[in-house]
N, C-alpha and C positions, 0 to 999 in steps of 0.2 A: 434298470431294466430287469435285473435278475429275478425280482419277485414275480413280475408278470410273466417272464420267460418260463420260470420253473412251474408256476401255476398252470400255464397253458400246456406245458409238457405233461404234467401229471394228469390233467383232464383228458388229454389225448390218449395217454397210456391206459387210462381207465376205460377207454372205448367210446368216449363221448367226442367223436371226431368233429362233428359239426360245431359243438359248443366251444371247442378249444380256441377257435379264432377270437372269441370274445375277450380272452385274457390279453391278447396281443394287439387288438385293433386300435385302441386309443393311442398306444405308444407308436404304432406304425404310422397312423395318420398325422402325428405331430412331427415326424421326421422329414428332413429335406428330401425331395424326390431324387432318386438315383444314388443317395448315400449308401454306404455299405450296410449300415443297420436297417435302413428302409428296405433295401433289396432282400436282406436276410429275413425280416419279419414278413414281408410280402410273399416271399417264397415259401416260408413255413405255413402261412395262412392258405396259400394255394395247394400246398402239399396235403394238408389235413382235409381240404375240400375235395381233392382228387381221391383220397382214400374213402371219404364219405360216399362220393358218387360211385366209386367202384363197388363198394359193398351194397349199394342200392341198385346195382346192375344198370347204371346209367353209363354205358360204355363211352359215348361221345363226350360227355361231361368229364369223365375220369381221364380220358386220353388227352383232351384239350388242356385241362388244368395241369396234367403231368408235364406236358410240353412247356407251358408258360412258366411253371414253377422252376423248371430246370434253367430257364433263361434268367430268372431273377437271382438264382443261387450260383450261377456260373461265375467263376473267378474268385469266389470266397474260399477261405481256407477250409480244409476238410474238418477242422475242429473249431470253426468260427464261433466265438462266444461260448466255447465249451460244448457245443452241440455236435453230434455225429453227422455232420453235413455230407461227408464222403459217402456214408451209407445211405443217406437220404437221396442223394443224387442217383446212386446206383438203383435204388428202389424205384424212383420215379421213371428212370429209363426203362426198367422192366415193366412197370405199370403201363407206360405208354405203348409198349409193344404188345402186352397181353394182360389186360386187366383181370380176366378170369383167373389166370394163374396166380396173380397177386392175391386175389381173394382166397383162393384155395390155400396158399402158403401162409396167410394171416398177415396182419399189418406189421410194419417195421416198428420196433420199440424205439422211442426217442430217448437219447441219453444226454445228460448234462454233467460235465466233469467226469465222464466215464461211467456214470451210474444211471440205471433206469430209474427215473424219478417217479415216485408214487405219492399219493396224498399223505402217507405217513412220513414222508421226507420233508414236508413243507413246514417252515417256521410260521410264526403268527402273521407277518406281513404278506407272505405268499398265500397263506390260508384265506386271508381277507380277500385277495384278488380272486381266488378260486370260488369262494362263497358268493361274491358279487356276480361273478360270471355265471355260475350255475343258477342263481336266482333269476338272472336275466334271460338266459338261453334255454332253460328247461321249463316246460309248462307246469303250472300248478303252484308256483311260489310267488308271493307278493314281495317284490324287491324292497319296498319300504320297510317291511318287517325285518328282513335280513340286514338292511342298512342300520336300523335302530339297534338290533342285537349286536352288530359290530361296534357301534358307538358306545353302547353300554359295556362291551368287553374292553374297549380302550380305557374307559373310566376305571374298570377293575384293575387293569394293568398299571395305570397311573397310581392307583391306591395301593398296589402291591398285593391285591387279594387273589386275582386270577381264578375266580370260582365259576359261578353259574353261567354267565353269558359267554365267557371265554371258552368254557367246555362245550357249550352248545354250538358255537361257531365252528370249532374244530370237528365236533361230532356231525354237524350238518354236511361237511365236506367229506369226512373220512368214512362215515357209516353209510355206504352206498345202498345197502340192502334195506336199511331202515330210515332212509333220508326223509321220506314223507312223514313218518312218525316223529322223527326228531324235529322237523319243521313245525308240526302241530304243537309240540311242547314249547318250542321257541316262541311261536306266535302267542300262545297263552301267557307266557312270562312277559313278553314285550307289551302286550295289551294291558296286563295288570300294572306294569311299571308306568305306562303312559297315563293310566287312570290316576295313579297315585301322584304323578307329577302334575296332572291337571287339577287335582284336588287342592294343591297348595299354591298353584300359580296365581299371582296377583294378590295374595293375602296380605303382603307387607308393602305393597306399592303405596 
C-alpha cells in the first residue's frame, strides 16, 4: 500500500486535492468493509474531498464530508500507517465547525513517517502511481500514452539503462509548471516508438 499511499499524499500536498483520491481508490475498493485499512483510506479520501469542497466554497459539501471522514478515522492510531491522522482529525473537526477559517489558514500538510511527502520524495513505483493518477484525473492527458511511457520505462529499468522514458515519467510528475510540455515530448517519443514496433511486427512470423 505504501506506493499508492505516498503517491496520493504527494498529489494532495501539491494542491491537487481532488486528484489525490485516485491514488488510493483502487486499494480502498479492494479492502474488506470496516477493516482498519478500509476505514483509513475511506477517511483520507473523504478528507481530501472535504478540503476540495471547502476551497471551492461548497460549505455544505465540506462540512458533511468532514463529519463523515472523522467517523471513518475514529479509533485509528494518531500515526496509523505512518500518517499524521491525529492532526487530520483535528483539522477535520475545525473544518466542520468553520470551513472559511480552514481555507484562510490553508490546507493541512499530510505527513508520512514524520515527513511532508512531495513528488521529489517518491521512488519509481510511487512515481508510477502518481503518473497514472494525474493522467486519469487531470484533463488534457491521454492515459494510454502515459501507460506506454511507464511500460517503456520499466523495460529500461530491467535493462539497467534508466534513461529516456524513466526520466520522462519522473519529469511528468515532478515538473508541475511544465507538465503539459513534458507530456507533449513524452507523447512524441511514445508515438515514435509505437511506429517502430509496428514496422517490425509480424515480420518473422
